[in-house]
C-alpha positions as CSV (number, residue, x, y, z in Angstrom):
1,X,-24.5,111.3,113.1
2,X,-23.1,109.5,110.1
3,X,-20.5,112.2,109.7
4,X,-19.4,111.8,113.2
5,X,-19.1,108.0,112.8
6,X,-17.1,108.5,109.6
7,X,-14.7,111.0,111.3
8,X,-14.2,108.5,114.2
9,X,-13.4,105.7,111.8
10,X,-10.9,107.9,109.9
11,X,-9.3,108.9,113.2
12,X,-9.1,105.3,114.3
13,X,-7.4,104.4,111.0
14,X,-4.8,107.1,111.4
15,X,-4.0,106.0,114.9
16,X,-3.6,102.4,113.8
17,X,-1.3,103.4,110.9
18,X,0.9,105.5,113.2
19,X,1.1,102.7,115.8
20,X,2.1,100.2,113.1
21,X,4.8,102.6,111.7
22,X,6.2,103.2,115.2
23,X,6.3,99.4,115.9
24,X,8.1,98.8,112.6
25,X,10.7,101.5,113.6
26,X,11.3,100.0,117.0
27,X,11.3,96.4,115.9
28,X,13.5,96.8,112.8
29,X,16.5,99.1,113.7
30,X,19.0,99.8,111.1
31,X,22.2,97.9,111.8
32,X,25.4,99.9,112.0
33,X,28.7,98.3,111.1
34,X,31.4,98.2,113.8
35,X,34.4,100.3,112.6
36,X,37.9,100.5,114.0
37,X,40.5,103.2,113.6
38,X,43.3,102.1,111.2
39,X,46.3,100.7,113.0
40,X,49.5,102.3,111.7
41,X,52.0,99.7,110.5
42,X,55.7,100.3,111.5
43,X,58.7,99.6,109.4
44,X,60.5,96.3,110.2
45,X,63.6,97.4,112.1
46,X,63.9,94.8,114.9
47,X,62.5,91.5,116.2
48,X,59.3,93.0,117.7
49,X,58.3,95.0,114.6
50,X,59.1,91.9,112.4
51,X,56.7,89.8,114.5
52,X,54.1,92.5,114.5
53,X,54.3,92.8,110.7
54,X,53.4,89.1,110.5
55,X,50.0,89.7,112.0
56,X,47.3,89.8,109.4
57,X,49.4,88.4,106.5
58,X,48.7,85.3,104.5
59,X,51.0,82.3,104.8
60,X,52.8,83.2,101.6
61,X,53.2,86.8,102.6
62,X,54.6,85.9,106.0
63,X,57.0,83.4,104.5
64,X,58.4,86.1,102.1
65,X,58.7,88.6,104.9
66,X,60.6,86.2,107.2
67,X,62.9,85.0,104.5
68,X,63.8,88.6,103.6
69,X,64.9,88.9,107.3
70,X,67.1,85.9,107.1
71,X,64.8,83.2,108.5
72,X,64.5,79.9,106.8
73,X,61.5,77.5,107.0
74,X,62.3,74.2,108.7
75,X,60.7,70.8,108.3
76,X,58.5,71.5,111.3
77,X,56.9,74.5,109.6
78,X,58.7,77.0,111.8
79,X,61.1,79.7,110.7
80,X,64.6,79.7,112.2
81,X,67.5,82.1,112.2
82,X,70.8,81.9,114.1
83,X,72.5,85.1,115.1
84,X,75.8,85.1,117.0
85,X,75.1,81.6,118.0
86,X,71.6,82.5,119.3
87,X,68.7,80.5,117.8
88,X,65.5,82.4,117.1
89,X,62.4,80.6,115.9
90,X,59.1,82.1,114.6
91,X,55.9,80.2,114.7
92,X,52.8,81.4,112.9
93,X,49.7,79.9,114.6
94,X,47.3,81.7,112.3
95,X,46.8,85.1,110.7
96,X,46.3,86.8,114.1
97,X,48.7,84.8,116.3
98,X,52.5,85.0,115.9
99,X,55.2,83.9,118.3
100,X,59.0,84.3,118.4
101,X,61.2,82.1,120.7
102,X,64.8,82.4,121.8
103,X,66.4,79.2,123.0
104,X,69.7,79.4,124.9
105,X,71.2,77.6,127.9
106,X,73.0,80.8,128.9
107,X,71.0,82.7,131.5
108,X,72.9,86.0,130.6
109,X,71.8,85.6,127.0
110,X,68.2,85.0,128.1
111,X,68.3,88.2,130.2
112,X,69.9,90.1,127.3
113,X,67.3,89.1,124.7
114,X,64.4,89.6,127.2
115,X,65.6,93.2,127.9
116,X,66.2,93.7,124.1
117,X,62.7,92.7,123.2
118,X,61.1,94.6,126.1
119,X,62.9,97.8,125.0
120,X,61.8,97.2,121.4
121,X,58.2,96.9,122.6
122,X,58.5,100.1,124.7
123,X,59.9,102.1,121.8
124,X,57.2,101.0,119.4
125,X,54.0,102.7,118.3
126,X,52.1,99.8,119.7
127,X,53.3,100.6,123.2
128,X,51.9,104.1,123.0
129,X,48.5,102.6,122.2
130,X,48.4,100.3,125.1
131,X,45.6,100.6,127.7
132,X,47.0,98.1,130.2
133,X,50.5,96.7,131.0
134,X,51.8,94.5,133.8
135,X,55.4,93.6,134.8
136,X,56.1,90.7,137.1
137,X,58.9,88.6,138.5
138,X,58.1,85.3,140.3
139,X,60.6,84.3,143.0
140,X,61.9,80.8,143.2
141,X,62.2,80.4,147.0
142,X,58.9,82.0,148.1
143,X,56.9,81.6,144.9
144,X,55.9,85.3,145.5
145,X,55.2,87.5,142.6
146,X,56.9,90.8,142.5
147,X,55.0,93.4,140.5
148,X,56.6,96.6,139.0
149,X,55.2,99.9,138.0
150,X,57.4,100.3,134.9
151,X,59.3,98.0,132.6
152,X,62.5,99.9,133.5
153,X,62.1,98.8,137.2
154,X,61.5,95.2,136.1
155,X,64.6,95.2,133.9
156,X,66.8,96.8,136.6
157,X,65.7,94.0,139.0
158,X,66.3,91.3,136.4
159,X,69.8,92.7,135.7
160,X,70.7,92.1,139.4
161,X,69.6,88.5,139.2
162,X,72.8,86.5,138.9
163,X,71.5,83.0,138.9
164,X,68.4,81.5,137.3
165,X,67.5,79.8,140.5
166,X,66.4,83.1,141.9
167,X,63.3,83.3,139.7
168,X,61.0,81.0,137.9
169,X,59.5,83.5,135.5
170,X,59.7,87.1,134.4
171,X,56.9,88.5,132.2
172,X,55.2,91.5,130.6
173,X,51.6,91.4,129.5
174,X,49.9,94.2,127.6
175,X,46.7,95.1,125.6
176,X,46.2,97.9,123.2
177,X,43.2,99.8,121.7
178,X,43.3,97.7,118.5
179,X,42.5,94.5,120.5
180,X,46.1,93.2,120.3
181,X,47.5,91.3,123.2
182,X,51.2,91.0,123.9
183,X,53.2,88.6,126.1
184,X,57.0,88.6,126.7
185,X,58.0,85.8,129.0
186,X,61.4,84.5,130.3
187,X,61.4,81.0,131.6
188,X,64.9,80.2,133.1
189,X,64.1,76.5,133.6
190,X,63.0,76.1,130.0
191,X,66.1,78.1,128.8
192,X,63.8,80.2,126.6
193,X,62.3,83.6,126.1
194,X,59.0,83.9,124.4
195,X,57.4,86.8,122.6
196,X,53.8,86.4,121.4
197,X,51.3,88.8,119.7
198,X,47.6,88.0,119.3
199,X,45.2,90.2,117.4
200,X,41.7,89.1,118.7
201,X,40.0,90.8,115.8
202,X,41.6,88.2,113.5
203,X,41.6,85.1,115.7
204,X,39.4,83.6,118.3
205,X,39.9,84.9,121.8
206,X,41.9,82.6,124.1
207,X,41.7,82.6,127.9
208,X,45.3,81.5,127.9
209,X,47.4,84.0,125.9
210,X,50.4,81.8,125.6
211,X,50.5,78.4,123.9
212,X,53.5,77.3,125.8
């Protein structure tokens, strides 16, 4: 009888020990770090790759890079460069948010630079990694938004626009697998074209991509 009681006590102890071990395993999972594939950095060969190269750099590194490309820092903290009478300005909001702006009262120049920047994006390695992209043109008279399947269709339609009164905005938005968000916007009424890149791994997510 005593032997039986002893065996039952041992068995109960083993069951309790196993239950405790199982509970510890369930309640205390081993945390696994989130890893991302390395994003390949492109050589700086144009405005888009220059702005992309600014992402993730310190303020000093960004300044050196922009100055190497002919930009000078103004009193407002922004970097400016004039090419063929066209003023380009770079604003670094933080390490993960960079913006380039063209300002010109000439609508043909606005269209030209918009098309240039769109083609630079389309030919980049970043474009090949995009998981979503939208192309739109908002009409002035009807306020209707025309959506295109490809950037080429958008640029062809924009090329046919003779007067800025025809549209209020032309834009491209895209997102890639590295959590980068891209915006290219032409605002005829503001006489400006904006190119902005935000890496949400490096900065807080914003519901409104553009700061304009």
